[in-house]
C-alpha positions in Angstrom: -89.0 -25.3 60.3 -88.3 -21.8 59.4 -89.1 -18.6 61.3 -88.8 -15.0 60.2 -88.4 -12.4 63.0 -88.9 -8.7 62.6 -86.0 -6.5 63.8 -85.3 -2.9 64.1 -84.2 -1.0 60.9 -80.9 -1.7 59.1 -77.8 -1.1 61.3 -79.8 -1.9 64.5 -77.3 -2.6 67.2 -79.4 -5.1 69.3 -81.5 -7.8 67.8 -84.0 -9.7 70.0 -84.1 -13.0 68.2 -83.6 -16.5 69.3 -83.6 -20.0 67.8 -84.6 -23.0 69.9 -83.7 -26.5 69.0 -85.0 -29.6 70.7 -83.5 -33.1 70.3 -86.9 -34.8 70.5 -87.1 -35.2 66.8 -84.9 -37.5 64.6 -82.9 -34.4 63.6 -83.7 -31.0 64.9 -82.9 -28.4 62.2 -84.1 -24.8 62.5 -83.4 -21.7 60.4 -83.9 -18.0 61.3 -83.2 -14.8 59.3 -83.2 -11.3 60.7 -85.9 -8.9 59.5 -83.3 -6.8 57.6 -82.3 -9.9 55.7 -78.6 -9.5 56.7 -78.0 -12.4 59.1 -79.2 -16.0 59.0 -78.8 -18.7 61.6 -79.2 -22.4 60.9 -79.0 -24.8 63.8 -78.9 -28.6 63.9 -79.1 -30.9 67.0 -78.8 -34.8 67.2 -82.0 -36.9 67.6 -81.2 -37.9 71.1 -78.6 -37.9 73.7 -77.9 -39.7 77.0 -77.9 -38.2 80.5 -74.4 -37.3 81.6 -72.8 -37.8 78.1 -71.5 -34.9 76.0 -73.0 -34.2 72.6 -72.4 -31.6 69.9 -74.8 -29.5 68.0 -74.0 -26.8 65.3 -75.1 -23.3 64.6 -74.2 -21.9 61.1 -74.0 -18.1 61.1 -74.2 -16.6 57.6 -74.0 -13.0 56.2 -76.9 -13.2 53.7 -76.3 -9.7 52.2 -74.5 -8.9 48.9 -72.5 -5.8 50.0 -72.9 -5.3 53.7 -70.2 -6.3 56.2 -71.4 -7.4 59.6 -69.2 -6.5 62.6 -69.3 -7.5 66.3 -71.9 -10.3 66.0 -72.8 -11.5 69.4 -74.9 -14.7 70.1 -76.1 -15.6 73.6 -77.0 -19.1 74.9 -80.1 -18.9 77.0 -80.1 -21.0 80.2 -82.0 -24.2 79.8 -83.0 -26.8 82.5 -80.7 -29.8 82.5 -78.3 -28.3 79.8 -74.7 -27.6 80.5 -72.5 -25.9 77.8 -69.0 -27.3 77.9 -67.3 -25.5 74.9 -67.9 -23.5 71.8 -65.6 -23.4 68.7 -65.9 -21.7 65.3 -65.3 -23.7 62.1 -64.7 -22.1 58.7 -65.9 -24.3 55.8 -66.0 -24.3 52.0 -64.9 -21.3 50.0 -64.3 -19.3 53.2 -61.8 -21.8 54.3 -59.9 -21.6 51.0 -59.7 -17.8 51.2 -58.5 -17.9 54.8 -55.8 -20.4 53.9 -54.5 -18.3 51.1 -54.1 -15.3 53.5 -52.4 -17.4 56.1 -51.4 -20.9 55.4 -50.3 -21.5 59.0 -53.8 -20.8 60.4 -56.1 -23.7 61.2 -59.6 -23.8 59.8 -61.0 -24.1 63.3 -60.7 -21.3 65.8 -61.9 -20.7 69.3 -64.7 -18.2 69.5 -64.6 -15.4 71.9 -66.8 -16.5 74.9 -67.8 -14.8 78.1 -70.2 -17.0 80.1 -72.9 -18.0 77.8 -72.0 -15.3 75.1 -70.4 -16.1 71.8 -68.9 -13.5 69.5 -67.9 -13.3 65.8 -65.8 -10.3 64.9 -66.6 -10.0 61.2 -68.6 -11.6 58.5 -68.1 -10.5 54.9 -71.0 -10.6 52.4 -71.9 -14.3 51.8 -69.4 -15.5 54.4 -70.4 -18.1 57.1 -69.1 -19.3 60.4 -70.2 -22.6 62.0 -70.4 -22.7 65.8 -69.8 -26.1 67.2 -71.3 -26.3 70.7 -70.4 -29.1 73.0 -72.9 -29.7 75.8 -74.3 -32.4 78.2 -77.7 -33.2 79.6 -78.1 -33.6 83.4 -81.8 -34.8 83.4 -83.9 -37.1 81.5 -86.7 -35.6 79.4 -87.0 -33.0 76.7 -84.0 -30.8 76.3 -84.3 -27.4 74.7 -81.3 -25.2 73.7 -82.0 -21.6 72.7 -79.5 -19.3 71.0 -80.2 -15.6 70.9 -78.9 -13.0 68.4 -77.9 -10.4 70.8 -76.4 -7.8 68.5 -74.5 -7.1 65.2 -73.2 -4.0 63.4 -73.8 -3.7 59.7 -71.3 -1.6 57.6 -71.4 -0.6 54.0 -67.9 -1.0 52.6 -66.7 0.7 49.4 -63.6 -0.4 47.4 -61.4 1.2 44.8 -58.3 -0.2 43.0 -55.2 1.8 43.7 -52.8 1.9 40.7 -49.4 3.5 40.2 -48.4 4.5 36.6 -44.7 4.8 35.8 -42.8 6.3 32.8 -39.5 4.8 31.7 -37.7 6.7 29.0 -34.7 5.5 27.0 -32.8 7.2 24.3 -30.4 5.6 21.8 -28.0 7.6 19.6 -25.0 6.5 17.4 -21.6 6.9 18.9 -20.2 8.3 15.7 -21.7 9.9 12.6 -20.5 11.6 9.4 -21.1 15.3 9.1 -22.9 14.7 5.8 -25.2 12.0 6.9 -28.6 12.0 8.6 -28.3 11.0 12.3 -31.2 8.9 13.7 -32.1 9.3 17.4 -34.4 6.6 18.8 -36.7 7.1 21.8 -38.7 4.5 23.7 -41.2 5.3 26.5 -42.6 2.4 28.6 -45.4 2.5 31.2 -43.9 0.1 33.7 -46.6 0.8 36.3 -50.0 -0.6 37.1 -52.1 2.3 35.8 -52.6 4.2 32.6 -50.7 7.4 31.9 -52.6 10.4 30.3 -51.2 12.8 27.7 -47.5 13.5 28.0 -44.6 15.1 26.0 -41.2 13.7 25.1 -38.7 16.5 24.5 -35.0 16.7 23.8 -32.9 19.9 23.7 -30.4 19.1 20.9 -28.1 22.1 21.7 -26.1 24.3 19.4 -25.0 22.7 16.2 -27.5 19.9 16.0 -31.0 20.3 14.5 -33.9 18.4 13.1 -34.4 18.1 9.3 -36.8 21.0 9.7 -34.1 23.1 11.3 -35.3 23.0 15.0 -33.0 22.6 17.9 -35.8 21.6 20.2 -37.4 18.2 19.5 -40.9 17.2 20.8 -43.2 14.2 20.5 -46.8 14.7 21.7 -48.3 11.4 23.1 -52.1 11.1 23.9 -51.6 8.4 26.5 -50.0 5.1 27.4 -51.7 2.1 29.0 -50.0 0.1 31.7 -47.3 -2.2 30.2 -47.4 -0.5 26.8 -44.3 1.0 25.0 -44.2 3.7 22.4 -41.2 4.3 20.2 -40.2 7.4 18.2 -37.4 8.1 15.7 -36.0 11.6 15.0 -33.9 12.4 11.9 -31.4 15.2 12.8 -28.2 16.5 11.3 -25.1 18.3 12.5 -24.2 21.8 11.4 -20.6 21.4 12.4 -18.2 18.7 13.6 -17.8 17.9 17.3 -19.4 15.9 20.1 -23.1 16.4 20.9 -24.7 15.2 24.2 -28.2 15.6 25.6 -30.9 13.9 27.7 -34.5 13.4 26.7 -37.4 14.1 29.1 -40.9 12.6 29.2 -43.3 14.6 31.3 -47.1 14.1 31.9 -49.3 17.1 31.2 -51.8 16.6 34.1 -49.4 15.4 36.8 -45.9 15.6 38.1 -45.0 12.2 36.5 -41.9 12.4 34.5 -38.8 10.4 33.4 -35.3 11.4 32.1 -33.2 9.3 29.8 -29.5 8.7 30.3 -27.2 11.1 28.5 -26.2 10.1 25.0 -23.2 11.4 23.1 -22.5 11.4 19.3 -19.2 12.3 17.8 -19.7 14.0 14.4 -16.8 13.5 12.1 -16.0 15.3 8.9 -13.4 15.5 6.1 -10.9 18.3 5.9 -8.3 19.2 3.3 -4.8 20.4 3.2 -3.0 21.4 0.0 0.7 21.9 -0.6 2.6 23.1 -3.7 6.4 22.7 -4.0 8.4 24.4 -6.8 11.4 26.5 -7.5 11.7 30.0 -6.1 13.9 31.3 -8.9 14.5 30.5 -12.5 16.6 32.1 -15.2 15.2 33.3 -18.5 12.8 30.9 -20.2 13.5 27.8 -18.1 10.7 25.4 -17.4 9.1 25.7 -13.9 8.2 22.3 -12.4 5.8 21.9 -9.5 4.6 19.1 -7.2 1.2 19.4 -5.6 -0.4 17.3 -2.9 -3.9 17.1 -1.5 -4.4 15.4 1.9 -7.5 14.5 3.8 -6.6 15.7 7.3 -10.1 15.0 8.7 -11.6 11.8 10.2 -14.2 11.0 7.5 -14.0 10.1 3.8 -14.2 12.9 1.2 -15.9 12.1 -2.1 -15.7 14.0 -5.4 -12.9 16.3 -4.3 -12.4 19.1 -6.9 -8.8 20.2 -7.4 -8.2 23.3 -9.5 -4.7 24.2 -10.8 -4.3 27.9 -11.8 -1.6 29.7 -13.6 -1.2 33.1 -15.3 -2.7 33.5 -18.8 0.6 34.9 -20.0 2.3 31.7 -19.1 1.8 28.3 -20.6 1.0 24.8 -19.1 3.5 22.4 -20.6 2.6 19.2 -18.9 0.5 17.7 -16.0 1.1 14.2 -14.8 -1.4 11.6 -13.6 -2.2 11.8 -9.9 -0.9 9.1 -7.6 -1.8 8.0 -4.1 1.0 8.9 -1.8 -0.6 7.5 1.4 -3.6 5.4 2.1 -5.0 3.4 4.9 -5.8 -0.3 4.9 -9.5 0.2 4.1 -8.7 2.2 0.9 -6.1 -0.3 -0.2 -8.8 -3.1 -0.2 -11.0 -1.1 -2.5 -10.5 0.2 -6.0 -11.8 3.6 -5.2 -9.8 6.8 -4.8 -8.5 7.0 -8.4 -8.9 10.6 -9.5 -10.4 11.4 -12.9 -8.7 14.2 -14.9 -11.2 16.8 -16.2 -11.0 18.2 -19.7 -9.0 21.4 -20.3 -11.1 24.5 -20.3 -11.3 26.8 -23.4 -8.3 29.1 -23.7 -10.1 32.0 -25.4 -10.1 35.3 -23.6 -13.8 35.2 -22.5 -13.3 31.8 -21.0 -10.2 32.9 -19.2 -11.9 36.0 -17.9 -14.7 33.9 -16.5 -12.3 31.4 -15.0 -10.4 34.2 -13.3 -13.5 35.8 -11.9 -14.9 32.5 -10.7 -11.6 31.7 -9.0 -11.4 35.0 -7.3 -15.0 34.7 -6.1 -14.5 31.2 -4.7 -11.3 32.2 -3.0 -13.0 35.2 -1.5 -15.9 33.1 -0.3 -13.6 30.5 1.3 -11.6 33.1 3.1 -8.3 32.2 1.6 -5.8 35.0 1.0 -2.8 34.9 -1.3 0.5 35.4 0.3 3.3 37.7 -0.7 4.0 41.5 -0.7 1.3 44.0 -1.4 2.7 44.7 -4.9 2.9 41.1 -5.7 -0.6 40.4 -4.4 -2.0 43.3 -6.5 -0.3 41.8 -9.5 -1.7 38.3 -8.8 -5.2 39.6 -8.2 -5.2 41.6 -11.5 -3.6 38.9 -13.5 -5.8 36.8 -15.7 -5.6 33.1 -14.7 -6.2 30.0 -16.7 -7.0 26.7 -15.0 -7.3 23.0 -15.3 -9.4 20.7 -13.0 -9.2 17.1 -11.8 -11.7 15.2 -9.7 -10.7 12.8 -6.9 -13.5 10.3 -6.6 -12.7 9.3 -3.0 -10.1 10.4 -0.5 -10.0 8.5 2.7 -9.1 10.1 6.0 -5.3 10.5 6.2 -4.9 9.8 2.5 -2.7 11.9 0.2 -2.7 12.2 -3.6 0.1 14.0 -5.5 0.6 15.2 -9.1 3.2 17.2 -11.0 2.8 20.0 -13.6 5.2 22.2 -15.5 4.8 25.8 -16.6 6.8 28.2 -18.8 6.7 31.8 -17.7 6.6 33.7 -21.0 7.2 37.4 -20.7 6.2 37.9 -17.0 8.8 38.4 -14.3 6.9 36.5 -11.6 5.2 33.3 -12.1 2.4 32.6 -9.5 0.5 29.4 -9.4 -2.0 28.0 -7.0 -3.9 24.7 -6.3 -7.3 24.9 -4.7 -9.0 21.7 -3.4 -12.7 21.8 -2.5 -15.0 19.2 -0.9 -18.7 19.8 -0.6 -21.4 17.6 0.8 -24.9 18.2 2.1 -27.5 16.4 4.2 -30.3 15.3 1.9 -33.8 16.5 2.9 -32.7 19.3 5.2 -34.8 22.4 4.7 -31.9 24.8 5.4 -29.4 23.6 2.9 -27.0 26.5 3.8 -26.6 25.1 7.3 -26.7 21.5 6.1 -23.8 22.0 3.7 -20.3 21.0 4.8 -17.5 22.6 2.8 -13.8 22.0 3.1 -11.5 24.2 1.1 -7.8 24.5 1.1 -5.4 26.5 -1.1 -1.7 26.5 -1.5 0.4 28.9 -3.7 3.8 29.0 -5.1 5.6 31.8 -6.9 8.7 31.7 -9.0 10.8 34.8 -9.6 12.1 34.8 -13.2 15.6 36.2 -13.3 16.4 37.7 -16.6 19.9 39.1 -17.6 20.7 41.3 -20.5 23.5 40.1 -22.8 25.0 43.0 -24.7 27.0 42.2 -27.8 29.1 44.4 -30.0 30.5 43.9 -33.5 32.9 46.2 -35.4 33.7 45.8 -39.1 35.3 48.0 -41.7 33.8 48.2 -45.2 37.2 48.1 -47.0 40.6 46.6 -46.1 43.2 47.6 -47.1 42.5 51.3 -47.5 44.5 53.5 -49.8 46.0 56.7 -48.5 43.5 59.5 -48.9 40.5 57.2 -49.2 37.7 56.9 -46.7 37.0 53.9 -44.6 33.6 53.3 -43.0 33.5 51.4 -39.6 30.1 49.9 -38.8 29.5 49.3 -35.1 26.6 46.9 -34.3 25.2 46.6 -30.7 22.4 44.2 -29.8 20.9 42.7 -26.6 20.7 39.0 -27.0 19.8 38.4 -23.3 16.3 38.0 -21.8 16.3 41.3 -19.9 16.4 44.9 -20.9 19.5 47.1 -20.4 19.7 50.8 -20.1 22.2 53.7 -20.6 23.8 51.9 -23.4 26.8 54.0 -24.5 29.3 53.5 -27.4 32.6 55.4 -27.7 34.8 55.0 -30.8 38.6 55.6 -30.8 40.4 56.4 -34.0 44.0 55.3 -34.2 46.8 57.4 -35.5 46.7 57.3 -39.3 42.9 57.9 -39.5 41.3 61.3 -39.4 37.6 61.7 -38.4 35.3 62.7 -41.1 31.7 62.0 -39.8 29.5 59.7 -37.7 25.9 58.3 -37.7 23.9 56.5 -35.1 20.7 56.2 -33.1 21.8 59.0 -30.9 23.7 62.2 -31.3 27.5 62.1 -31.1 30.3 64.4 -30.2 34.0 64.4 -31.4 36.9 65.2 -29.3 40.2 64.7 -31.0 40.4 61.0 -31.8 37.3 60.0 -29.7 33.8 59.9 -31.0 31.2 59.6 -28.3 27.5 58.7 -28.9 24.9 59.7 -26.4 23.6 56.8 -24.3 20.5 54.8 -25.4 18.0 54.9 -22.6 16.7 51.3 -22.9 17.5 48.3 -25.1 15.0 45.5 -24.8 15.9 41.9 -25.4 16.5 41.5 -29.1 17.0 45.2 -29.8 19.7 46.1 -32.3 21.5 49.4 -32.9 23.9 50.3 -35.7 26.6 53.1 -35.6 28.8 54.4 -38.4 32.2 56.2 -38.1 33.8 57.5 -41.3 37.5 58.3 -41.3 40.2 59.3 -43.9 43.3 57.1 -44.2 46.6 59.0 -43.9 49.5 56.6 -43.5 51.1 53.5 -44.5 50.7 51.0 -41.7 48.4 48.6 -39.9 46.0 50.3 -37.4 43.4 49.2 -34.8 40.0 50.8 -34.6 38.5 50.5 -31.2 34.9 50.7 -30.0 34.0 50.6 -26.3 30.5 49.6 -25.0 29.1 50.3 -21.5 25.7 50.0 -19.9 24.0 50.0 -16.5 24.0 46.2 -16.3 27.5 45.6 -17.5 30.0 45.4 -14.7 32.8 46.7 -16.9 33.3 48.2 -20.3 33.5 45.9 -23.4 36.1 46.8 -26.0 36.1 45.5 -29.6 38.9 46.2 -32.1 39.0 46.1 -35.9 42.4 46.0 -37.7 42.8 47.9 -40.9 45.8 48.1 -43.3 46.7 51.5 -44.7 48.9 51.8 -47.8 50.2 54.4 -50.1 49.4 54.1 -53.8 52.9 55.2 -54.8 54.5 52.6 -52.7 52.1 50.1 -54.2 53.3 50.9 -57.7 
C-alpha cells in the first residue's frame, strides 16, 4: 500500500503526516512520501505477535532528493492501545554504511537515535541517504494492534560545493661551477607546479649582473609563461657569456602576473676563467762594436684557462739584422698537456724585407701596441728613437698554451750602424664567443709585451804611420816624410791633431795636409781635424832639407779627444855627405 500526503511548500518546518502499520496481515509493509518529494518512509511489521512478548518492526527513512540535505528530522510515535515502545535504534545499511566506515572505522553501523518520550530524531540525511529505525515493542492485549509513526518536522537545506585548490610554484636554477671566458655558458631553469591547482601566466626572470649577458647582449633575462597545470614542469635554457673574468652569482624569480604567487631559486655561482700572458726577454745590456746580440724570450700563460693560437711577434730595428732564431721549446707544462701532442708552436714565414713592407709592419706594430696600452720603457730620448725607428718583425704561432705553461726561444741580432739596439716580443691571444651580437664585448684579448735594449759601445782606434821617401839622404837634398793617420775603430774621434818634430840636421822646407799648418822652429803643427769617422784616413807631408852627416829621428805626435795620451811615432833617416861618400 502506498499513500501520498500533501505537505506545505518546500522547506516547511512541520509536516503533518503519519504512517500506520497493522500486524493483521502476513507482512505489513507501508510507504509514504512527503508532498515535496523530499522524504520517504517505508515501514514493515511482522505478521503477528504474542501478548506480552517483544517484537521488532522497522521504519526506513530516506532522503529522496538529488541535491537537498534534510536536517533535524523528527518522527513521533502515536499512542496506540495495547502497544508499548521499549527501544528505538538507527541502523545504517548499504552504501551509507561504507561511507560512514571510511570516515570513522571505529564507529559501529548501529547507533542509538535521539529519543524523548515517543519522539525519534535524525540529525541529517544527505541526498539519497537512508536510515532504518528499528523499533522494539510489545503488545499488552489480544486483538488488532496498530502502530502509527508521524513525520513531525524536517528542515531542508540546499548545499553548494566548490573544490578548494592550492597552486604552488617551485623554481630551480642550474649553472656550471666553472666556465671559460671564450665559451657560451648555459643556464638551466625548471619551474614545477607542485600544488593542487593550475597557475596562470607568470614570468621567470634573472638579473645576471655586471659582466654577464645573454647572446643578444641583455643583462636582464626573462621567460614569459602562459600557464602551468598542477603537477606539470616547464624547463628553459639560457645561453649567456661573460664579458670579463670573475665569479658571477644570481637568483632567479618566478612570479605570477595575476596573484602574489612567486618562487625564488637558490643562488648559483659560476667562476669564469680566462687565459693571460706574460712575456719576458733576456739579453745583454752592452756590446762592443759589431758583436752579435743574443736574446732569450719566454711566453707564459699566467691565467687559469688554455690559450689557443697565440701569436708571438719578434721586432727589431730595420737598420739591424736578424742572424738566427731557434725553434721554440716547452719550458714548463702541466700533466694534461704532457699527455697530449698539442702545444707545439708553428713558425711563420718571414715577412718581406722591402721598405714598404717594413713601414707597414712598423705602423701595425705601433698601432697594436697603442691599442693594448703597452708603453715602451726607457728615457724620453730613447723612447723617441724607438718610436721613430723602422722595425722589422718575424712571427710564430703557438697552437696551444696550457695554463701555467711556458715556451722559450732564442734569437740573435747584429746592430749594424746604430748605437742602441732595441728589440721587443709581443704575445697576443684573442678569442670570441660565437653567436654573440656584440662581438666587441664578447671578445677576450690577452696581450703582453717585453722589451730589451742593448747599448752598442764603439771605440775609436787611431793609428799613425810615418815613412820617409828616401833613405839615406845626401847632404843638401830634400827628404819627404809622409804621415798617415786613420781610424780603424768603430767609433768616430774628434779634435785629431798631428805635430811633427824635425831633428837637428833637417831644415823645414814646406808641409801639406788636410788642415792648415804652422811652423815654429823645428815644430810643425797641423790644425786639428774636427771629426774622423771609423775608416777615415788622412795623409800629411813634411818636406825638409838634409844638412849633416849622421842618423836622425823624425817624430810625429798624434792626439785626439778620445785618446788618453799622445801617440808618438819615429822614423829614422840616415844623412850623409857626398864628399865623404867619395
